[in-house]
C-alpha positions, 0 to 999 in steps of 0.5 A, spaced: 500 500 500 503 506 497 501 512 502 506 517 500 503 524 501 496 521 501 491 523 507 487 517 509 481 516 514 482 510 517 478 505 521 481 500 527 482 494 522 485 499 516 489 502 521 493 496 522 494 494 515 496 502 513 501 502 519 504 495 518 508 497 512 510 503 515 513 499 522 520 502 523 520 508 518 521 515 520 517 521 518 510 518 519 504 522 522 498 520 525 493 525 527 488 523 532 480 524 533 481 529 538 486 533 533 493 531 536 498 530 531 504 525 532 510 525 528 516 520 528 518 513 527 513 507 528 516 503 534 511 498 536 504 495 534 500 491 540 494 488 537 493 481 540 494 482 547 488 480 551 483 485 554 487 491 551 486 496 546 490 495 540 495 501 539 501 504 536 507 507 539 511 513 536 517 515 537 518 523 536 524 527 534 525 529 542 525 521 544 518 521 547 514 515 546 507 516 545 502 511 545 496 512 540 490 507 541 487 505 534 480 507 535 483 514 536 487 514 529 483 519 524 489 520 519 495 516 517 500 520 513 507 517 510 511 523 509 517 520 506 519 521 499 518 516 494 524 511 495 529 512 490 535 508 487 542 509 488 543 512 481 537 517 482 540 519 489 547 521 486 
């Protein structure tokens, strides 16, 4: 799924599918239903723990870890430029 530069309104089940390819990538922004914006690296996704709400942990540039429950996710943005080959980068 290519999320590059696109804004996506997500459901809980779609949040996991959208975040899975972004795991470990930096420059990802998550906007919550209350308007909070968290930009950083996708560090952890908890989806199968019994009696817990599925969530994602984002590491911000200042090192702070922010836990966002999937039901609170309104938008996911991949702000990374398109993957470029080494020849294009030179």
